[in-house]
All heavy atoms as an XYZ file, in Angstrom:
623
protein
N     195.796     28.056      4.628
C     194.914     27.201      5.392
C     193.501     27.195      4.812
O     192.831     26.187      4.849
C     194.911     27.659      6.850
C     194.124     26.787      7.767
S     194.917     25.186      7.887
C     193.882     24.398      9.034
N     193.072     28.317      4.238
C     191.740     28.413      3.652
C     191.576     27.495      2.455
O     190.515     26.900      2.251
N     192.627     27.367      1.643
C     192.577     26.498      0.477
C     192.455     25.038      0.905
O     191.672     24.274      0.319
C     193.817     26.709     -0.393
C     193.841     25.861     -1.613
C     192.961     26.086     -2.655
C     194.739     24.814     -1.720
C     192.974     25.287     -3.790
C     194.766     24.013     -2.848
C     193.873     24.248     -3.876
N     193.200     24.640      1.909
C     193.139     23.272      2.418
C     191.748     22.968      2.960
O     191.185     21.897      2.708
C     194.206     23.058      3.503
C     194.268     21.678      4.131
C     194.620     20.643      3.083
C     195.274     21.666      5.256
N     191.180     23.913      3.680
C     189.839     23.750      4.234
C     188.828     23.590      3.098
O     187.919     22.770      3.177
C     189.506     24.936      5.121
C     188.228     24.849      5.871
C     187.189     25.705      5.760
C     187.846     23.883      6.848
N     186.181     25.323      6.597
C     186.562     24.204      7.287
C     188.471     22.766      7.393
C     185.877     23.460      8.228
C     187.794     22.022      8.338
C     186.529     22.370      8.753
N     188.977     24.367      2.019
C     188.087     24.254      0.865
C     188.211     22.880      0.205
O     187.209     22.303     -0.224
C     188.400     25.343     -0.158
O     188.086     26.603      0.347
N     189.431     22.348      0.105
C     189.625     21.011     -0.461
C     188.933     19.947      0.389
O     188.297     19.029     -0.148
C     191.109     20.687     -0.581
C     191.885     21.413     -1.669
C     193.361     21.035     -1.586
C     191.332     21.096     -3.034
N     189.051     20.065      1.686
C     188.430     19.089      2.592
C     186.910     19.147      2.473
O     186.249     18.116      2.326
C     188.894     19.323      4.044
C     190.378     18.978      4.172
C     188.056     18.509      5.019
C     191.000     19.410      5.486
N     186.342     20.337      2.524
C     184.890     20.485      2.436
C     184.388     20.051      1.058
O     183.358     19.383      0.941
C     184.461     21.936      2.752
C     184.837     22.306      4.196
C     182.972     22.135      2.528
C     184.221     21.424      5.254
N     185.128     20.391     -0.001
C     184.753     19.939     -1.345
C     184.748     18.422     -1.450
O     183.858     17.837     -2.065
N     185.743     17.774     -0.852
C     185.788     16.311     -0.841
C     184.628     15.701     -0.084
O     184.040     14.702     -0.519
N     184.274     16.297      1.042
C     183.139     15.795      1.833
C     181.835     15.971      1.068
O     180.989     15.073      1.054
C     183.092     16.492      3.211
C     184.285     16.041      4.051
C     181.783     16.209      3.928
C     184.462     16.815      5.338
N     181.674     17.118      0.412
C     180.458     17.349     -0.386
C     180.364     16.324     -1.517
O     179.304     15.744     -1.755
C     180.430     18.789     -0.926
C     180.190     19.774      0.223
C     179.368     18.955     -2.016
C     180.364     21.219     -0.157
N     181.465     16.069     -2.214
C     181.466     15.070     -3.284
C     181.182     13.673     -2.769
O     180.436     12.907     -3.388
N     181.745     13.339     -1.616
C     181.517     12.025     -1.015
C     180.045     11.869     -0.624
O     179.434     10.828     -0.892
C     182.434     11.863      0.193
C     182.182     10.639      1.001
C     182.452      9.350      0.648
C     181.600     10.587      2.303
N     182.075      8.504      1.666
C     181.556      9.241      2.694
C     181.130     11.554      3.183
C     181.039      8.852      3.910
C     180.622     11.157      4.396
C     180.579      9.814      4.749
N     179.469     12.893      0.008
C     178.057     12.844      0.382
C     177.159     12.734     -0.846
O     176.162     12.009     -0.821
C     177.672     14.095      1.187
C     178.121     14.135      2.630
C     177.804     15.489      3.246
C     177.467     13.025      3.424
N     177.519     13.430     -1.903
C     176.732     13.357     -3.136
C     176.743     11.943     -3.702
O     175.716     11.448     -4.162
C     177.263     14.344     -4.159
N     177.899     11.293     -3.666
C     177.977      9.908     -4.121
C     177.128      8.974     -3.284
O     176.480      8.067     -3.805
N     177.109      9.199     -1.979
C     176.273      8.376     -1.095
C     174.791      8.606     -1.346
O     174.010      7.655     -1.401
C     176.591      8.684      0.372
C     177.904      8.170      0.927
C     178.068      8.618      2.374
C     177.970      6.660      0.842
N     174.402      9.866     -1.487
C     172.998     10.189     -1.698
C     172.526      9.673     -3.052
O     171.433      9.109     -3.164
C     172.769     11.711     -1.583
C     172.988     12.160     -0.136
C     171.366     12.094     -2.048
C     173.041     13.660      0.059
N     173.337      9.850     -4.089
C     172.959      9.399     -5.432
C     173.065      7.885     -5.569
O     172.487      7.304     -6.490
C     173.837     10.077     -6.479
N     173.813      7.243     -4.685
C     173.987      5.799     -4.769
C     174.890      5.377     -5.914
O     174.775      4.273     -6.429
N     175.778      6.260     -6.325
C     176.673      5.994     -7.449
C     178.113      6.253     -7.013
O     178.368      7.097     -6.170
C     176.357      6.904     -8.625
C     174.901      7.018     -8.946
C     174.608      6.376    -10.259
N     173.271      6.711    -10.704
C     172.346      5.810    -10.916
N     172.593      4.547    -10.713
N     171.157      6.158    -11.339
N     179.045      5.551     -7.640
C     180.456      5.794     -7.381
C     180.945      6.950     -8.240
O     180.565      7.085     -9.395
C     181.288      4.551     -7.704
C     181.084      3.452     -6.694
O     180.760      3.769     -5.533
O     181.257      2.283     -7.065
N     181.811      7.754     -7.657
C     182.412      8.854     -8.393
C     183.758      8.355     -8.912
O     184.591      7.895     -8.141
C     182.610     10.088     -7.489
C     181.274     10.572     -6.982
C     183.355     11.190     -8.227
C     181.360     11.673     -5.959
N     183.972      8.435    -10.238
C     185.266      8.002    -10.762
C     186.392      8.904    -10.251
O     186.211     10.096    -10.105
C     185.120      8.128    -12.270
C     183.746      8.590    -12.547
C     183.073      8.869    -11.266
N     187.530      8.334     -9.940
C     188.679      9.132     -9.539
C     188.949      9.132     -8.051
O     189.890      9.781     -7.611
N     188.152      8.457     -7.258
C     188.400      8.367     -5.823
C     188.327      9.717     -5.127
O     187.384     10.485     -5.332
N     189.328     10.012     -4.308
C     189.348     11.240     -3.512
C     189.399     12.471     -4.406
O     188.672     13.447     -4.180
C     190.548     11.233     -2.529
C     190.659     12.553     -1.811
C     190.417     10.095     -1.539
N     190.222     12.434     -5.447
C     190.320     13.568     -6.372
C     188.974     13.776     -7.069
O     188.528     14.915     -7.250
C     191.443     13.348     -7.400
C     192.791     13.143     -6.709
C     191.503     14.491     -8.407
C     193.267     14.334     -5.909
N     188.315     12.705     -7.450
C     186.993     12.799     -8.065
C     185.973     13.400     -7.126
O     185.120     14.185     -7.540
N     186.054     13.029     -5.831
C     185.156     13.617     -4.836
C     185.376     15.112     -4.706
O     184.420     15.881     -4.621
C     185.355     12.959     -3.466
C     184.720     11.600     -3.379
O     183.794     11.285     -4.107
N     185.234     10.785     -2.485
N     186.629     15.529     -4.672
C     186.935     16.950     -4.532
C     186.430     17.717     -5.754
O     185.792     18.772     -5.622
C     188.444     17.166     -4.320
C     188.864     16.610     -2.956
C     188.805     18.644     -4.429
C     190.359     16.568     -2.730
N     186.684     17.178     -6.941
C     186.234     17.849     -8.164
C     184.706     17.896     -8.206
O     184.118     18.926     -8.545
C     186.816     17.152     -9.404
C     188.328     17.372     -9.444
C     186.159     17.662    -10.683
C     189.051     16.551    -10.484
N     184.053     16.784     -7.871
C     182.590     16.765     -7.853
C     182.045     17.752     -6.828
O     181.018     18.401     -7.065
C     182.075     15.361     -7.544
N     182.729     17.889     -5.694
C     182.301     18.857     -4.674
C     182.404     20.281     -5.169
O     181.481     21.083     -5.000
N     183.521     20.619     -5.809
C     183.718     21.984     -6.313
C     182.761     22.299     -7.463
O     182.102     23.343     -7.467
C     185.164     22.192     -6.774
C     186.078     22.631     -5.684
C     186.833     21.710     -4.982
C     186.198     23.965     -5.346
C     187.676     22.100     -3.971
C     187.041     24.376     -4.335
C     187.786     23.438     -3.645
N     182.690     21.405     -8.443
C     181.819     21.651     -9.594
C     180.350     21.600     -9.167
O     179.533     22.405     -9.620
C     182.112     20.644    -10.732
C     181.137     20.807    -11.872
C     183.541     20.818    -11.211
N     180.023     20.679     -8.275
C     178.655     20.601     -7.764
C     178.265     21.839     -6.972
O     177.132     22.310     -7.069
N     179.208     22.387     -6.206
C     178.931     23.625     -5.471
C     178.684     24.776     -6.429
O     177.766     25.585     -6.233
C     180.091     23.955     -4.545
N     179.470     24.837     -7.493
C     179.261     25.881     -8.499
C     177.903     25.702     -9.174
O     177.147     26.657     -9.325
C     180.387     25.831     -9.534
C     180.144     26.739    -10.682
C     180.315     28.084    -10.716
C     179.648     26.353    -11.962
N     179.962     28.557    -11.951
C     179.554     27.519    -12.730
C     179.299     25.137    -12.533
C     179.106     27.511    -14.047
C     178.859     25.130    -13.834
C     178.766     26.303    -14.571
N     177.584     24.460     -9.570
C     176.324     24.173    -10.237
C     175.132     24.456     -9.320
O     174.158     25.083     -9.736
C     176.309     22.715    -10.699
C     175.086     22.218    -11.449
C     174.988     22.936    -12.790
C     175.184     20.721    -11.655
N     175.221     24.013     -8.087
C     174.127     24.233     -7.133
C     173.911     25.706     -6.834
O     172.771     26.168     -6.740
N     174.989     26.458     -6.703
C     174.872     27.891     -6.458
C     174.306     28.595     -7.681
O     173.518     29.532     -7.562
C     176.235     28.490     -6.072
O     176.730     27.787     -4.923
C     176.111     29.957     -5.729
N     174.682     28.143     -8.853
C     174.170     28.721    -10.094
C     172.666     28.487    -10.220
O     171.920     29.391    -10.582
C     174.908     28.112    -11.285
C     174.604     28.664    -12.655
C     175.147     30.081    -12.777
C     175.224     27.773    -13.715
N     172.224     27.285     -9.902
C     170.809     26.931    -10.055
C     169.967     27.443     -8.883
O     168.903     28.020     -9.090
C     170.650     25.401    -10.181
C     171.289     24.902    -11.463
C     169.180     24.993    -10.131
C     171.360     23.394    -11.570
N     170.433     27.220     -7.658
C     169.610     27.483     -6.471
C     169.945     28.770     -5.734
O     169.208     29.174     -4.846
C     169.731     26.308     -5.495
C     169.307     24.951     -6.047
C     169.674     23.853     -5.080
C     167.821     24.946     -6.328
N     171.060     29.366     -6.024
C     171.449     30.587     -5.319
C     172.381     30.297     -4.160
O     172.798     29.163     -3.935
N     172.682     31.310     -3.424
C     173.670     31.245     -2.351
C     172.973     31.379     -0.993
O     173.097     32.377     -0.316
C     174.686     32.370     -2.565
C     175.944     32.166     -1.791
O     176.181     31.100     -1.255
N     176.756     33.206     -1.727
N     172.237     30.344     -0.594
C     171.483     30.396      0.656
C     171.874     29.225      1.547
O     172.523     28.297      1.123
C     169.976     30.370      0.384
C     169.537     29.200     -0.436
C     169.526     29.115     -1.796
C     169.078     27.938      0.036
N     169.088     27.877     -2.201
C     168.798     27.142     -1.095
C     168.867     27.406      1.297
C     168.322     25.839     -0.985
C     168.397     26.113      1.396
C     168.125     25.346      0.268
N     171.458     29.275      2.764
C     171.740     28.201      3.711
C     173.060     28.422      4.436
O     173.728     29.438      4.248
N     173.422     27.463      5.262
C     174.672     27.604      6.017
C     175.890     27.570      5.095
O     175.897     26.881      4.083
C     174.659     26.393      6.955
C     173.701     25.424      6.359
C     172.721     26.218      5.557
N     176.908     28.335      5.473
C     178.141     28.423      4.684
C     179.309     27.850      5.493
O     179.457     28.168      6.674
C     178.465     29.876      4.340
C     177.582     30.440      3.287
N     176.273     30.779      3.525
C     177.819     30.721      1.991
C     175.746     31.247      2.421
N     176.668     31.226      1.464
N     180.108     27.030      4.829
C     181.346     26.510      5.407
C     182.404     26.602      4.312
O     182.195     26.107      3.200
C     181.196     25.041      5.873
C     182.516     24.497      6.371
C     180.128     24.912      6.931
N     183.510     27.260      4.605
C     184.623     27.428      3.662
C     184.147     28.023      2.334
O     184.511     27.564      1.262
C     185.353     26.113      3.434
N     183.291     29.017      2.412
C     182.713     29.705      1.251
C     181.842     28.810      0.378
O     181.621     29.103     -0.782
C     183.792     30.383      0.401
C     184.386     31.576      1.090
O     183.717     32.218      1.909
N     185.623     31.886      0.782
N     181.362     27.700      0.896
C     180.407     26.845      0.205
C     179.058     27.013      0.885
O     178.953     26.884      2.104
C     180.783     25.364      0.316
C     181.972     24.963     -0.484
C     183.180     24.689      0.133
C     181.889     24.829     -1.850
C     184.278     24.295     -0.594
C     182.991     24.427     -2.597
C     184.185     24.166     -1.969
N     178.021     27.301      0.105
C     176.652     27.219      0.620
C     176.311     25.733      0.617
O     176.151     25.122     -0.443
C     175.699     28.021     -0.248
N     176.258     25.126      1.768
C     176.257     23.665      1.901
C     175.079     22.998      1.184
O     175.274     22.055      0.425
C     176.291     23.267      3.390
C     177.587     23.741      4.031
C     176.125     21.768      3.566
C     178.826     23.141      3.445
N     173.874     23.456      1.414
C     172.705     22.774      0.852
C     172.685     22.857     -0.677
O     172.551     21.824     -1.347
C     171.410     23.301      1.494
C     171.422     22.946      2.981
C     170.174     22.717      0.811
C     170.339     23.559      3.800
N     172.830     24.044     -1.290
C     172.902     24.064     -2.758
C     174.097     23.294     -3.306
O     174.010     22.682     -4.376
C     173.015     25.549     -3.106
C     172.493     26.269     -1.935
C     172.795     25.398     -0.760
N     175.212     23.287     -2.582
C     176.398     22.559     -3.037
C     176.142     21.057     -3.074
O     176.512     20.385     -4.039
C     177.587     22.870     -2.137
N     175.501     20.531     -2.060
C     175.215     19.088     -2.024
C     174.209     18.726     -3.113
O     174.380     17.731     -3.822
C     174.724     18.654     -0.630
C     175.882     18.767      0.373
C     174.167     17.236     -0.654
C     175.488     18.514      1.800
N     173.175     19.548     -3.276
C     172.183     19.271     -4.317
C     172.829     19.331     -5.700
O     172.590     18.467     -6.550
C     170.995     20.248     -4.202
C     170.227     19.971     -2.906
C     170.066     20.132     -5.409
C     169.184     21.008     -2.565
N     173.654     20.328     -5.938
C     174.349     20.440     -7.215
C     175.288     19.276     -7.453
O     175.393     18.763     -8.572
N     175.977     18.830     -6.415
C     176.898     17.695     -6.552
C     176.134     16.403     -6.824
O     176.595     15.566     -7.608
C     177.762     17.562     -5.307
N     174.966     16.229     -6.213
C     174.148     15.040     -6.487
C     173.708     15.037     -7.945
O     173.773     14.007     -8.626
C     172.929     14.968     -5.532
C     171.926     13.926     -5.991
C     173.380     14.684     -4.115
N     173.284     16.196     -8.443
C     172.892     16.307     -9.851
C     174.083     15.965    -10.748
O     173.951     15.216    -11.721
C     172.354     17.717    -10.150
C     171.025     17.935     -9.438
C     172.210     17.943    -11.652
C     170.546     19.366     -9.449
N     175.248     16.505    -10.414
C     176.454     16.251    -11.202
C     176.820     14.769    -11.204
O     177.117     14.192    -12.256
C     177.616     17.080    -10.672
C     178.954     16.856    -11.364
C     178.913     17.455    -12.761
C     180.067     17.463    -10.550
N     176.801     14.130    -10.045
C     177.156     12.707     -9.949
C     176.165     11.868    -10.747
O     176.552     10.940    -11.464
C     177.196     12.259     -8.470
C     177.248     10.751     -8.343
C     178.371     12.898     -7.768
N     174.891     12.202    -10.663
C     173.888     11.462    -11.417
C     174.109     11.614    -12.923
O     174.066     10.635    -13.671
C     172.482     11.931    -11.026
C     171.391     11.152    -11.682
C     171.124      9.851    -11.294
C     170.640     11.708    -12.687
C     170.125      9.122    -11.910
C     169.635     10.996    -13.308
C     169.372      9.698    -12.925
N     174.372     12.844    -13.376
C     174.622     13.074    -14.803
C     175.893     12.361    -15.269
O     175.918     11.766    -16.352
C     174.713     14.568    -15.095
C     173.409     15.353    -14.990
C     173.668     16.839    -15.184
C     172.395     14.834    -15.986
N     176.949     12.419    -14.460
C     178.188     11.722    -14.820
C     177.983     10.221    -14.913
O     178.533      9.571    -15.803
C     179.288     12.033    -13.805
C     180.007     13.353    -13.966
C     180.997     13.556    -12.828
C     180.726     13.422    -15.285
N     177.191      9.661    -14.007
C     176.957      8.216    -14.047
C     176.172      7.835    -15.297
O     176.426      6.793    -15.890
C     176.240      7.749    -12.789
O     174.919      8.234    -12.750
N     175.227      8.683    -15.729
C     174.501      8.405    -16.964
C     175.428      8.465    -18.174
O     175.349      7.629    -19.072
C     173.352      9.401    -17.139
C     172.166      9.247    -16.208
C     171.151     10.357    -16.462
C     171.525      7.889    -16.356
N     176.314      9.456    -18.201
C     177.262      9.598    -19.308
C     178.216      8.407    -19.336
O     178.476      7.834    -20.400
C     178.016     10.935    -19.203
C     177.064     12.095    -19.469
C     179.190     10.973    -20.170
C     177.637     13.450    -19.126
N     178.756      8.037    -18.178
C     179.683      6.911    -18.107
C     178.991      5.619    -18.524
O     179.593      4.758    -19.175
C     180.275      6.777    -16.709
C     181.118      7.963    -16.273
S     182.534      8.238    -17.337
C     183.575      6.935    -16.773
N     177.732      5.445    -18.164
C     176.993      4.243    -18.523
C     176.802      4.172    -20.039
O     176.898      3.107    -20.628
C     175.639      4.228    -17.816
C     174.880      2.943    -18.046
C     173.552      2.905    -17.342
N     173.716      3.221    -15.935
C     172.717      3.618    -15.158
N     171.517      3.763    -15.637
N     172.937      3.871    -13.880
N     176.525      5.327    -20.667
C     176.334      5.323    -22.124
C     177.645      4.997    -22.850
O     177.616      4.367    -23.908
C     175.768      6.654    -22.603
O     176.718      7.670    -22.469
N     178.791      5.409    -22.293
C     180.075      5.056    -22.898
C     180.353      3.564    -22.767
O     180.933      2.957    -23.648
C     181.219      5.849    -22.275
C     181.339      7.257    -22.799
C     181.560      8.294    -21.923
C     181.226      7.523    -24.139
C     181.682      9.593    -22.387
C     181.339      8.824    -24.623
C     181.565      9.858    -23.736
N     179.952      2.972    -21.668
C     180.176      1.537    -21.476
C     179.329      0.717    -22.437
O     179.749     -0.342    -22.884
C     179.855      1.149    -20.036
C     180.874      1.610    -19.064
C     180.608      1.084    -17.677
N     181.348      1.890    -16.729
C     180.861      2.408    -15.620
N     179.604      2.187    -15.296
N     181.597      3.130    -14.820
N     178.129      1.192    -22.732
C     177.263      0.462    -23.664
C     177.775      0.546    -25.088
O     177.541     -0.329    -25.889
C     175.839      1.026    -23.610
C     175.120      0.653    -22.354
C     173.704      1.137    -22.389
N     173.070      0.874    -21.105
C     171.938      1.416    -20.729
N     171.311      2.254    -21.529
N     171.441      1.140    -19.558
N     178.466      1.649    -25.421
C     178.981      1.834    -26.778
C     180.120      0.880    -27.090
O     180.393      0.592    -28.252
C     179.434      3.285    -26.976
N     180.804      0.386    -26.077
C     181.941     -0.520    -26.309
C     181.533     -1.870    -26.763
O     180.670     -2.478    -26.779
C     182.784     -0.674    -25.036
C     183.546      0.596    -24.727
O     183.719      1.408    -25.640
O     183.936      0.752    -23.561
Protein backbone atom coordinates (compact mmCIF):
# COMPACT_ATOMS: atom_id res chain seq x y z
CA UNK A 1 0.00 0.00 0.00
CA UNK A 2 2.92 2.36 0.69
CA UNK A 3 4.25 1.98 -2.85
CA UNK A 4 0.85 2.79 -4.35
CA UNK A 5 0.55 5.85 -2.11
CA UNK A 6 4.02 6.99 -3.27
CA UNK A 7 2.97 6.61 -6.93
CA UNK A 8 -0.16 8.69 -6.34
CA UNK A 9 1.69 11.46 -4.49
CA UNK A 10 4.49 11.44 -7.09
CA UNK A 11 1.90 11.83 -9.85
CA UNK A 12 0.22 14.72 -8.05
CA UNK A 13 3.57 16.45 -7.49
CA UNK A 14 4.43 16.07 -11.19
CA UNK A 15 1.00 17.32 -12.23
CA UNK A 16 1.27 20.37 -9.94
CA UNK A 17 4.75 21.10 -11.28
CA UNK A 18 3.40 21.10 -14.83
CA UNK A 19 0.63 23.50 -13.83
CA UNK A 20 2.98 25.84 -11.98
CA UNK A 21 5.59 25.82 -14.77
CA UNK A 22 2.89 26.22 -17.42
CA UNK A 23 4.40 23.42 -19.49
CA UNK A 24 3.19 19.98 -20.52
CA UNK A 25 5.05 16.97 -19.22
CA UNK A 26 5.72 14.42 -21.96
CA UNK A 27 4.37 10.95 -21.20
CA UNK A 28 1.05 11.82 -19.55
CA UNK A 29 0.42 10.11 -16.21
CA UNK A 30 3.67 8.11 -16.31
CA UNK A 31 5.56 11.33 -17.09
CA UNK A 32 3.90 13.03 -14.12
CA UNK A 33 4.89 10.21 -11.79
CA UNK A 34 8.49 10.21 -13.05
CA UNK A 35 8.69 14.01 -12.82
CA UNK A 36 7.30 13.81 -9.28
CA UNK A 37 9.85 11.23 -8.16
CA UNK A 38 12.85 12.81 -9.87
CA UNK A 39 11.72 16.29 -8.84
CA UNK A 40 11.36 15.16 -5.23
CA UNK A 41 14.89 13.77 -5.33
CA UNK A 42 16.22 16.95 -6.96
CA UNK A 43 14.37 19.25 -4.56
CA UNK A 44 15.52 17.30 -1.52
CA UNK A 45 19.08 17.33 -2.83
CA UNK A 46 19.05 21.10 -3.37
CA UNK A 47 16.79 22.34 -0.56
CA UNK A 48 16.96 19.62 2.07
CA UNK A 49 14.29 17.58 3.77
CA UNK A 50 12.03 20.19 5.40
CA UNK A 51 8.36 21.01 5.43
CA UNK A 52 5.36 18.71 5.60
CA UNK A 53 5.90 15.08 4.61
CA UNK A 54 3.42 12.85 2.77
CA UNK A 55 4.39 9.32 1.67
CA UNK A 56 8.06 10.06 2.49
CA UNK A 57 8.05 13.14 0.22
CA UNK A 58 8.96 16.53 1.67
CA UNK A 59 6.19 18.29 -0.24
CA UNK A 60 7.56 21.81 -0.68
CA UNK A 61 11.09 20.84 -1.84
CA UNK A 62 9.55 18.11 -4.02
CA UNK A 63 7.26 20.55 -5.82
CA UNK A 64 10.05 23.09 -6.28
CA UNK A 65 12.39 20.40 -7.60
CA UNK A 66 9.71 19.08 -9.96
CA UNK A 67 9.05 22.59 -11.31
CA UNK A 68 12.77 23.00 -11.99
CA UNK A 69 12.84 19.59 -13.69
CA UNK A 70 9.78 20.33 -15.87
CA UNK A 71 11.23 23.68 -16.89
CA UNK A 72 14.60 22.12 -17.80
CA UNK A 73 12.91 19.29 -19.73
CA UNK A 74 10.80 21.76 -21.69
CA UNK A 75 13.94 23.71 -22.65
CA UNK A 76 15.68 20.51 -23.77
CA UNK A 77 12.64 19.33 -25.74
CA UNK A 78 12.33 22.76 -27.39
CA UNK A 79 15.98 22.66 -28.50
CA UNK A 80 15.42 19.21 -30.07
CA UNK A 81 12.41 20.51 -31.99
CA UNK A 82 14.43 23.40 -33.39
CA UNK A 83 17.18 21.03 -34.56
CA UNK A 84 14.75 19.17 -36.83
